[in-house]
C-alpha positions in Angstrom: -61.2 47.4 142.0 -59.5 47.8 145.3 -55.9 46.5 145.5 -55.3 44.8 148.9 -52.1 45.2 150.8 -49.9 42.2 151.7 -51.3 42.3 155.2 -54.9 42.3 154.0 -54.2 39.5 151.6 -52.7 37.3 154.3 -55.6 38.0 156.6 -58.0 37.2 153.8 -56.3 33.8 153.1 -56.4 32.8 156.8 -60.1 33.7 157.0 -60.9 31.7 153.9 -59.0 28.6 155.1 -61.0 28.7 158.3 -64.2 29.0 156.2 -63.3 26.0 154.0 -62.6 23.9 157.0 -66.0 24.8 158.4 -67.7 23.9 155.1 -66.0 20.5 155.2 -66.9 19.9 158.9 -70.6 20.7 158.2 -70.4 18.5 155.1 -71.7 21.2 152.8 -69.1 20.1 150.2 -66.7 17.3 149.8 -63.0 17.9 149.7 -62.8 17.4 146.0 -65.8 19.7 145.4 -64.1 22.5 147.3 -60.8 21.7 145.7 -62.4 22.1 142.2 -64.1 25.3 143.3 -61.4 27.5 144.7 -59.0 29.4 142.5 -55.8 28.2 144.3 -53.7 25.3 145.3 -55.3 23.1 147.9 -53.8 20.0 149.6 -54.6 17.8 152.5 -51.4 16.4 154.2 -50.8 13.9 157.0 -48.3 15.8 159.1 -47.5 12.8 161.3 -46.4 10.7 158.3 -45.2 13.7 156.2 -47.3 12.6 153.3 -49.9 13.9 150.9 -53.5 12.7 151.0 -55.1 15.0 148.4 -54.1 17.7 146.0 -56.6 19.6 143.8 -56.2 19.8 140.1 -54.7 23.2 140.2 -52.1 22.1 142.7 -51.3 19.0 140.5 -50.6 21.3 137.5 -48.4 23.6 139.6 -46.3 20.6 140.9 -46.3 18.7 137.6 -47.6 15.4 139.0 -51.0 13.6 139.1 -52.8 13.2 142.4 -52.0 9.5 142.5 -48.3 10.1 141.9 -48.2 12.7 144.7 -49.9 10.3 147.1 -47.5 7.4 146.2 -44.5 9.6 147.1 -45.3 8.9 150.8 -42.9 10.6 153.2 -40.8 11.9 150.2 -43.5 14.4 149.3 -42.3 17.2 151.7 -38.6 16.8 151.0 -39.1 16.8 147.2 -41.2 19.9 146.9 -40.4 22.1 149.9 -37.2 23.8 151.1 -35.7 22.0 154.2 -35.5 25.2 156.3 -39.2 25.9 155.6 -40.1 22.3 156.6 -38.2 22.5 159.9 -40.0 25.8 160.8 -43.4 24.3 159.7 -43.1 21.2 161.9 -41.9 23.2 164.9 -45.1 25.2 164.6 -47.3 22.2 164.2 -45.8 20.3 167.1 -46.7 23.2 169.3 -50.3 23.3 167.9 -50.6 19.5 168.5 -49.5 20.0 172.1 -52.1 22.7 172.6 -54.7 20.7 170.6 -55.6 24.0 168.9 -58.1 23.0 166.1 -59.2 26.6 165.5 -56.0 28.4 164.8 -55.0 29.0 161.2 -51.2 29.3 160.6 -50.0 31.5 157.7 -46.4 31.3 156.4 -44.2 32.0 153.4 -42.5 29.0 151.8 -40.4 28.0 148.9 -41.8 25.4 146.5 -40.3 23.5 143.7 -42.8 23.7 140.8 -42.7 21.9 137.5 -41.8 25.1 135.6 -38.9 26.2 137.8 -35.6 24.5 138.7 -35.3 27.2 141.4 -37.6 27.8 144.3 -40.8 29.8 143.9 -42.3 31.7 146.8 -45.8 30.9 148.0 -47.9 32.2 150.8 -49.7 29.2 152.5 -52.4 29.1 155.1 -52.9 25.8 157.0 -55.3 24.4 159.6 -55.8 21.2 161.5 -58.8 19.1 160.7 -60.9 18.8 163.8 -61.6 15.1 163.3 -57.9 14.2 163.0 -55.1 16.4 164.3 -52.6 14.6 162.0 -54.5 15.9 159.0 -53.9 19.5 157.9 -55.5 21.4 155.1 -53.3 23.9 153.2 -54.3 26.6 150.8 -51.3 28.0 148.9 -51.0 30.9 146.4 -47.9 32.0 144.4 -46.9 35.4 145.8 -46.9 36.9 142.3 -50.5 35.7 141.7 -52.1 36.6 145.1 -53.9 39.9 144.3 -55.7 38.4 141.3 -56.5 35.1 143.0 -57.9 36.6 146.2 -60.3 38.7 144.2 -61.4 35.6 142.3 -61.6 33.7 145.6 -64.0 36.3 147.1 -66.2 36.2 144.0 -66.4 32.4 143.9 -67.3 32.0 147.5 -69.9 34.8 147.3 -71.6 33.3 144.3 -71.6 29.8 145.8 -73.3 31.2 148.9 -75.8 33.1 146.8 -76.5 30.0 144.7 -77.3 27.8 147.8 -79.4 30.5 149.4 -81.5 31.3 146.4 -81.7 28.0 144.5 -85.4 27.4 145.5 -86.3 30.9 144.4 -84.7 30.5 141.0 -86.2 27.1 140.4 -89.7 28.6 141.1 -89.4 30.4 137.7 -91.1 28.9 134.7 -89.1 28.1 131.6 -90.6 31.2 129.9 -89.6 33.4 132.9 -86.1 32.1 132.8 -85.9 32.9 129.1 -87.1 36.5 129.7 -84.7 36.9 132.7 -81.9 35.9 130.3 -82.9 38.6 127.9 -83.3 41.2 130.6 -79.8 40.4 132.0 -78.4 40.7 128.4 -79.6 44.3 128.2 -82.8 43.9 126.2 -85.8 46.1 126.9 -89.4 44.9 126.9 -90.0 46.1 123.3 -86.9 44.1 122.1 -87.9 41.0 124.1 -91.4 41.2 122.7 -90.1 41.3 119.2 -87.7 38.5 119.7 -90.2 36.2 121.4 -93.3 37.2 119.4 -95.4 38.0 122.4 -97.0 41.3 123.5 -95.1 43.9 125.5 -97.9 43.7 128.1 -97.1 40.0 128.5 -93.4 40.8 128.9 -94.2 43.4 131.6 -96.4 40.8 133.4 -93.6 38.2 133.3 -91.1 40.7 134.5 -93.2 41.7 137.5 -93.6 38.0 138.4 -89.9 37.4 138.1 -89.1 40.3 140.4 -91.6 39.1 142.9 -90.5 35.5 142.9 -86.8 36.4 143.2 -87.4 39.2 145.7 -85.2 41.3 143.4 -84.8 45.0 144.4 -83.3 46.2 141.1 -81.8 45.3 137.8 -78.5 44.5 139.4 -80.2 41.7 141.4 -81.8 40.3 138.3 -78.4 40.3 136.5 -76.8 38.5 139.4 -79.4 35.7 139.4 -78.9 35.3 135.6 -75.1 35.1 136.0 -74.9 32.9 139.0 -77.4 30.4 137.6 -75.7 30.3 134.2 -78.2 32.2 132.0 -75.5 34.7 131.0 -71.7 34.9 131.3 
């Protein structure tokens, strides 16, 4: 697996933050659905009031508070978790963005965060973007610097599989119960003879089902079949 450089990781995070904002704008997912999906810490803050509006479950675990507790902190949210020098720099940047009304720019920065497991500061790389419907609302995606390489690889895989799921849902649902069962065996590495023995049906019938599965899914090779089985939960 390719190891990304720091510059590539930062660019990747900025791009993904822009993509998440677009998904929200097009209402493909709700905020909580995306928050549960991504392998990282995601928050929605009100910059004007310096308060937290939403934190995904991963972010809550990192900070050591429930979502309700974070919201009830009000304007104490920023001062409690973030280093004052980082906050000053952040708000200088955002005031400039507000003046420009730039809803497309994604801002990436390093910041120090007080997490539940550290009395000292922990460094995170954070990407932020204004929501188009309200310039006071800003979506942030943050990753601990130490975890970034592993998280970004997972992030890529999750987004790719979700896109594949949406694009191919109808094709997969066109399979019969028996065809899904056979696809599961194929993806698990069983050949037609083995599947025939396990399901007590002829090899010719297995070949016929396999041909229909390939046609319905427009699969080009075994790798495509395995991907369908994995994304739609037939195999791990």
